[in-house]
N, C-alpha and C positions, 0 to 999 in steps of 0.2 A: 546797822548795815555794815557788811564787811567791806574792807578796803578793796578797791578795784571794781566794786559794783555800783558805785555812785553814778547817778544819771548825769550825763554830760550836759552842760548848759547849751541851749540852742544858739547857733551862730546868728548874729544880728543880720537882719535883712539889708542887703546892700542897697545903696541909693539907686543903682541902675535897675535892679529888679523892681524896686518900688516905683520907679519912673515908668517902667514898662507896664506894670500892673495898672497904674493910673491911666495910661494911654489906652490900654485895653478896655477899661470900663468906659472911658470917654467915647471910644469907637462904637461900643455897644449901646450907649445911651440913646441915640435916636431911635434905634429899633425897639428898645425896651419901652421908650415913651409911646411909640406908636401902638405897640401891643397892649400897653396898659390903658391908653386912652380909647382905643377902638375895639378892644376885645375884652380885657379883664374888667374894666370899669362898667361897660354896658351889661356884662353878665351879673355883676354885683347889684347894679341898679334894678335890673329886671327881676332878680330874686327878691329884692325888697318890695318892689311894686306888686309882685305876685301875691303878697299877703295884704293888699290894700284894695280899696275901690277908688279909682282915679279916672277923671274924665277930661283932664287938661285944663279945665276951667275953675275947678274948686280944689282945695288942698286934699291930698290923699287921706283916706279914712281907713284905719286899720281894721281888717276883717278876719284876721287869723287865717284859718285854712278853708274859708268859704269858697274861694275860687277853685281850689283843688278838688273839693267835694263836688262842685258843679260840673267838673270835667266828666265825671262818671255818668251823669245823666244827660249829657249833651249829645243828642242823636246826630246832629249835623257834624259835630266833631268826629264821631266814630265813622260816619260815612266818608268824611274827608280822609280819615286815617286809612280806611280800606282802599280808597282810590289811590292814595300815596303809595301804599304797599304794592298795588297792581302796577303803577307807573314805575316804581323802583325795580321790581322783578323783571318786568317786560323790557325796560330800558337797559338794565345791566346785562341781562342775558343776550338781548339783541346786539348791544354794543360789542360785547366780548366775542360772540360768535362771528358776526360780520367783520369786526375789526381784525380778528385773527386771520380770517380767510383773505381779507384785503392785504394784510401784512405779508402773508405767504405769496400772494400774487405779485405784489410790488417788489418782493425780495428775489424774485426769479431773474434769470439772466435776460436783460433787455438793454436797449441803448440808454445811456445816461440821460439824454434829453427827455426821453419818454418817462423814465423813472422819476426824474425831478418834477415833471409836469403832473404826474399822477399823485405824487406826494403833496404838492402844493394845492392841487384841486381838491383832494380829499381832506386836507387839513384846513382849508380856507374857512369853513363854517366856525371853527374854533376861534378864529381871530375876529369874527363879526359879533356885534352885540346880539344878545338873545332876543331882545324885543324886536329888532329889525328883521331877524330871521323869522320870528313868529308871525310878523305882519305879512311877509312874503308867503309863508305857508298858509296863512288865512285865505289868501286869494287862490292858492293852489287847491285847497280843500273846498272851495266854494261849490255850492250845490248846483247852481244854474250855469255860471260862467267859469267855473274852476277848471284849471288845466288838467287835473287828474281825472275828473269826470268826463272831460272831452276825450281824453285818451281811451277811457273805458268805453265810451260811446262808439268809438271807431272800431272796436272789436265786438260790438253787440251787447255790452253789459249796461244795464240801466244805471242811471245816476244814483250815487249813494249820498245820503245826507250826513256827511262826515262830521259837521259841527253842530247840527241842529237836532240830532237824534240821540236819545239817551243811551242807545245801544252802541253807537259809533263814536260818540264824542271822546270818550276815554281812550278808545283805540287810536283815535287821531292824535291825541296827546302823546301816547306811547310811540307811535310811528315818528312823530316829530322829534321826540327825545332821542330815539335811536339814530336818526339822521344827524342830529345835532352833535352827538358824541362819538360817532365812529371814527372821526379824524384823529382825535386824541388817543383813542384806544389803539388805532392802527399804528401810530407813531411809537407808543409804548411797546407793542408787540414786535414792531420792526426792530427796535433797539435790542430787544431780547434775542431775536433771531440772528441778528448780526453779531451778537456776542458769543454765539456758539462756535467753537473751533471747527473748521472744515475737516480737520484730520479725523475727527470722530465719525463724520459721515463717510469719508473715504474708507476707513477701516471697516465700518459696518457693511458697506457695499461689497468689499472684498470677501466678507464672510457670507454674502448672499442675501443680505437684507433687502426687502422690497420697499416701495414707497410707504405703504401703511406701517410697516415695522419701523421704518426710520422716523415717521411722525409720532407713533405711539410710544416708542421706546427711547427716543433721543430728543426729539423736538419738544414734545409736551413736558417731560420731566425737567428739562433744562430751562424752560421759560416759565416755570411755576412762580418765580419771583415777580415776573411781569404780570402774570395772572392775578397774583395776590394784590399787587399795587393797583391794578385796574378795578378789582372788586372793592377795595377799600375806598378809593376815590369815587367810584361809580355810585355806590350806595350813599355816600355822604352828599353827593351832588343831587341824586334823584330824590332823596327824602326832603330836599329843600327846594324842589322845582317850583317856580312861580310863573315865569313868563309863558311857559308852554301852556299852562292851564288858563291863566288870566287873559292873555292876549288872544289866544285862539278861540276860547269859548266863554270867557269870564266865569268859569266854573260850572256852566250850565250844559244842557238845559236842566233847570232845577239845581241839584247838587251832583249831577251825574259825573262830572269831571273835576269837581272842586278838590284841590289838594290842601294839605294842612297849611302850607305857606299862604295860599290864597285866603283860606278861612281866617288865619291869624291876621292878615292884612285888613280884612273886612271888620273883624272884631275890634281891632285896636285903632284903625285910622278912618273907619267909616261910622262905626257905632260909638267910638271914643271910649270903649271899655278897656282902658289901658291895663288895669290890674288883671282882668281876666285874660287879656291878650298876653301879658307877661307870664302868666301861669302856663299857657299853652306853649309859649316859646321855651320856658324852662323844662317842661316835660319833653319837648322835642329834642332839646339839648341832651337830656339824660338818656333818651332813646338812642341817639346817635353815639354817645359815649359807650353805652352798653353793647350796642351792635358792633362797634369797632373793636372793643375788647374781646367780644366773642369771636370775631373774625381772626384776631391775633392768636387767640387760644387754639382755635381750630387750625389756623395756618401753620402752627408749629408742627403739626402732624403730617402735612402733605407738601409743604414748600421745601424745595431742595435748593440749598445754597452750596456753591462750589467751595 
């Protein structure tokens, strides 16, 4: 090696930098422990149990891929999957459309008191537990004494069996999920709308742009990050929906409104087939990971970042 090209020895790490690094790891330790104990460890345990037959009373028995092969022939699982897809599509589309319209309405010029009241009222369902809200909506959807059928009766429409009909039960779950999530979606879109500089709108108005052109050429492109975030979080939430189906209809009548999360609960904690339940949970996890990756891949083509 020629003179002058020798690699210089690394400078020793100072005690101050080492001290700062140690403190940084210590500050992260509680969060890392929580993630490990409540997310990573359960995933690993579920993956191991997915290859076993386990009923909580006897030791697990290794069954190789029997549980995963059973998934393909489980008609109730596929019915639950179709219901979950319907709830996810209906909930996400409804939440985003209505949430966007509400955000535009709340973002308009009005008194601060009214604006804060509307924000609080629309966001309140997000702060309340899902089971409590589902119980309230169970009474609202009641066939005989439900508030919704009473309102429909006042305008001459016959009572609808919201929760007892195979045709309407899944629709009721979708309606509940839309109402449950529009508050959060509205806040996300409202943040996106308030982040758009007003100078852009003023310049477009000077050039003669109308309301539709302002919305389609300025508002929608500039809030695509908010749309992307709402879609990601919406699909992750709707594919794991439990209380909307279980509390409102217990998955019935029959399997008409049973979602994957409800079916997983029944398999694992009612029939005590923990191994088969773990295989369902692991497949659901893979489905969510693939769906999220697909959304990120597609999002790179239409999401506009300033």
